[in-house]
N, C-alpha and C positions, 0 to 999 in steps of 0.2 A: 319827087325825091331827088336828092343829089346823086351824082355819079359816084361809083366806087373810087375812082381816081381822086376825085375831090375830097371824099371822106378820108382817104389815106393821107392826103396832104394836110388836112385839118388835124388828123391824129399825130402826124410828125410835128406839126407846129405846137400842139398842146403838150406833147411829151417833153419837147425841148423847153417850153415855157415852164412846165412843172419842175423840171430839173433846175432851171434858173431861179425859180422862186425858192426851192429847197436850199440852194446855195446861198441865196440872199438871207434867208432865215438863219442859216448856220453862221454866216458872217456877222449878222446882227447879234445873235446869241453869244458868239465868241468874243465880240468886242464889248457888249454891254454887261456881260457876266463873265469877264475875262478869266477869273480864277477857277471857275467850275471846271472848265476843260483844260486849263493850265495844269491843274493838279493831275489830271489824267495823263498828260504828256510827261510831267515830272515823274510820276510813279512808273510809267512804262519804261522811261529811260533809266531810272534808278534800279529797275528790276527788283524792287524791294518786296514784291508780293508773289514772285515766282516760287517754284518748289525750293524749299530751303537746301536740299541736297543737290540741286542742279549744278552741273559743272560749267554752266554758261554764265555764271555771275561775273566772270572776267570782262564781259562785254558792257557792263553797266557804266553809265555816265552819271556823275554826281556833281554837276556844275550848274548852278542856277542861271548863269548867263547863257549857257547852251540850251537850257530848258526854254527860256524866254525866246531865244533866237529861233529855235525849232518851231515853237508855237506861233510866233509872229510870221515866220515863213509859211506855215500851214494856212494861217488866216489870209495872207496875201494871195496864195495860190487859189484858195476858195473864192476870194473876191474877183480874181481874174476869170475863174471858171464862171462865176455868176455873170460878169460882164459879157463874156463870149456867148453864153446861152441866151441871155436876154437880147443881145443884139441879133443873134441867130434866129430867135423866135420872131423878132420884129421883121427881119428880112424875109423869112418864110411867109409871114402874114402879108407883107407888102407885095409879094410875088405869088400869092396863092392862086390867082387866076391867070398867071403868065403861062407862056408855052413851057413845054417839058424841059428844054435846055436851060432856060432862065431860072425856073424853079429849082432845078438840080444844082445850078451854080450858086444859088442863094444859101445852100446848106453849109458853106465853108466855116462860118463863125460858129455854127452849132456843133459841127464836127470837132472844131478846135476846143470848144468848151467841154465836150464829152471826153476827149482825150485827156485834158487836164484833170477832169474828175477821176478818170481811171488811174492816172498817175497818183493822185492824192490817195484814193481809197484802196487801190490794189498795191501799188509800189510802196506807198507811205505806211498804210495801216497793216495790210496783210503780209507784205514782204519784210519791210524794215521793223515795224512794230511787232507783228506776229511771229516772225521767224528770227530776226536778228536779236531783238530784245525779249524773245520768248513770251510774248503777251499771252499766248495760248495757255501758258502754265498758270496764269493768274485768274482766280475766281472773282476778284474785285475789280481790277483794271483791265478788262478784256473787251475790246471793241470789235472783235473779229466777226461776230454775227451781224452787227450793223454794217460793217464794211462790206461784207459779202452781199447783203441785201442791196446796198447802193450800187456796188459794182455790177451786179446782175442786171439791174434796171438800166444802168448806163450802157452796158454792152448790148442789151436788147434794143435800146433806142438807137445806138450807133448802127446796128444791123438794119433796123427799119429805115434809117436815113440813107443807107447805102443803096437800097433798091432804086433803080432808075425810074424816072418818071415816064408816064405815057401822056399823050395829049388828052386834055380834058374833053370829055364827051359832051355833046350838046343836048 
């Protein structure tokens, strides 16, 4: 049987890889089926499905150029996250049998990818979309549940990566 230290290294590698694959699938979906999620961004920014009596309607944006700019920025951030997580998982794989200091140092790209993901789904979806554009008031265009699920996994993976390495047992 493999040592516990080695199995935790494999777990860290697989979690980062899984997140990179998720980001890749999201980028592919957002680019090959552009308008499916573009409409999501549009309706959130327009605030056209929040409570009719809400006094927050003044925050709405009704400019297609800004809808496209916001959506393209989101896709670019997801692509950067994907790159960082894929590179991070590769570096973890390459160094999986290295000493503790080298393996720990190989986490930097993975950590960067996770931070970008947290910025996307916490700051972007939960703070800006959920609170500024009151996405929580919409029963149709509400991505808060998905964002929370993703943010939770990103944070848990970030915490797991933070744990210092010990030397591999023989």
